N, C-alpha and C positions, 0 to 999 in steps of 0.2 A: 168695367169688365166687358170683355167681348167673347163671342163664340167663334171659334176657328175650326174649320173642317180641313183635315189633312188627309188627302187620298194618297195611300202609300205611306202610312205613318207608323208601321209596325217594325221598321228596321231602318238603319242607315240615317240619312239626312232627315227624312221625315220624322223619325223617332227623336232625333236630336232636337228638332224644332218643337215637337210635342212636349218634351220635357221642359224646354225653356218657357213655353207659353203657360203651362200649368204652374210653373214656379212664379210667374208674374201675376197669377190669379185669374187667368182666362179659363173659360170652359172649352174643352177640346174634344172633338170627335175624330178618331183615327180610323182608317179603313185598311183592309188587306183582303187577300183572297179567302183566307180561312177564318171562319167565325170564332172558333175556339182559341186560336192564336191571338186574334184581335182582342178578345176579352181578357186573356192572360196578360198581354202587353199593356192594355189599358189599366188593369189593376195595379201593375207594377209602376206605371207612370204616376198614378195618384187618383184620389177620389173625384177630381174634376174632369177626369178623362173617361170616355167610353168608346167601345169599339163596335164597328159595323162591318159586316162582310160585303165587299163589293168586288166584282170581277169585271175589269175594264174591257177585256176581250169579248164580253157578252153585253154589248150596249143596250140591247132590248130589256135587260133585267136591271139596269142601273137605276132607273127611276123608282122602281118598287123598293130596291135595296136602300135607297136614301129617303124613303117616304117618312121615316120616323124622325128626321132632322127638321126641327121646327123653325130654327132661326140661324142665319149665317151672316156674320159680320165680315169674316175673311175666309177665303178659300184658297188652299194650296194643293195643287195637283202634282205630287212628287213621285208618283208610281212610275217606275221605269222597268224596262226589260232589255236584254241584249240579243243581238242576232248576228251571227257570222254568215254573211251572204254575199256572193259575188255574182257578177253578170255571167261569168263563164260557167259557174256551177250554181245555178239559181234555184232556190226552193221557193216556189210560189206560196206554199202553205205557211212557211215561217214568215215570209214577207207580209202576207195578208194578215196574219195574227198580230204582228207588231204595228202595222199601219192602223189596224182596227183599234188596238189598245191605246196607242199614243195620240192619234188624231181624232178618230171617231169617238173613242171612249172619253178622252179629255173634253171634247165638245159636248158630249151628252151629259157629262157631270155638270157642266155649266148650265146647260139647258134644264136639267132636272132641278137644280137648286136655285135657279134665277128668281122664281117667285118668292123665295124666302130670303133673298140677299138684301142686306141693308143698302139703301140708295147711295150712301157714302162709303160703301164697302170696297174691297179690292180682291183681285184674283192674281195669283202667281202660278204660272205653269213652269215645268221643268223641261229644258232641252239639253243641249250638250255641245261641246266644242268639236265634235266630229263634223258638224255643219261647216266648219272652217278648215279643219285639218283632217281629211279622211285618211283611213288606213286600210290595208288589205282586208277585205271582208266587211267593210262598213257601208256597202252600197245602200242597204235599207236604212241603217241608223243615221247616216249622213243626210239622206233625203228627208227622213222624218224630222230630224232636228231643224232642218231648214224650213220644213212645214210648220213647226212650232212658231218660228219667227213670223210667218205669214198669218198664223192663227191669232197671235198677239195683236198684230196690226188691225185686222178686221174686227176682232172683238172689242178692242178699245174704242173704235169708231161706232160700232153697232150698239154697244151696251152703255154708252155714256149716259149719265155721269159716273157709272161704275168704272173703276180703273182696272186695267189688265196689263200685266207685265210678265216677263219670264226671266229666270236665271239659267245660265248655260255654264255649268261647272266644267273646269278642266279635270285633270287627274286629282282626285281627292285622296290624299295619301293614307288617312286613317279610316276610310270607309271600308265596310266589310269586304267588298270586291277587291280593292287594291291592297288592303292589309294582308290578305291571304296569299298574295303573290310570293314566290321564293325570294330569299334575300338577294339583294343586288339588282333586282328587276327595275326598281324605281330610281336607281342612282343616276342614270343618264338624264331622266326627266328633271330630277332635282338640280343637276348641274347646269341645265339650260334655262332654269326658271330664275328670272332676275332677282326675286326676293330671297333666293337661296333655300327655299323650302317649297313643298307642295301646298296647295290649298287644303284646309281641314274642313271637317263637317261643321265645326263651329263657325268658320268663316262663311260657309255657304248659308247656314241658318241665319247668321247675322245679316247677310245680304237680302234674304227673304224678308226678315223683319223690317229692313229699311224700305223695301219696295211696298210693303203693306202699310207702313206708317207715314211715309212722306206723301203729302197730298198732291204734289206736282209730278210725281213719277207715274207716267202713263204711256202705254205703247212702247215700253223700253225692253230691249233684249240685252240683259246685263251679263257680260262674261265675268266669271270668277275663277281666275287662273294664275294670279301672281305675276302676270306679264308673260306667261309661257308662249302665247301666240306671237309675241314680238321677236322671238329668237328662231 
């Protein structure tokens, strides 16, 4: 039995992973911005799950928020946000918030929990394929996801023997964000994906499980996209 902390575990892929891990008998801590929602989602996941309110865009408060977590075998930082930002019409406020959340916030979570991490434990961070295939308005998102790659590399060296990896999902068709799109929006993406369908939340959760489980996976940035980047 292991204890896994999933930062950003109240919805989407993080919640999918929390359900899987509770079903296998692990103790799970999920975090989200809202304490009441965290508690409600944790209760729905099961008795082995509890919720903790953490705001990644306020790094100074992360340590105190996670102080009640006594033991960590595995850590998954899956919390994400989106920002439509271009160099021509640049919002410094939005950019600073996202950089703080996903780079400073991610790192501070690792810093706060490191004294309680098992020496043979593992960390998985979340990036995204905007690092490789930018789109109009992805200036901040593409840059930050590239930063996650660098963060994985430096942490894997610095924190050894603790293992650190990242998953970079493509378009996840059944995730709340993409599932809410109007009919037909995803057809073009499906048509150019070699496996004939988009990645699913279960696919991404399975890739996280693999990175946590396999003792030789370290310093890896794993794309999960069904081959979409090849086309």
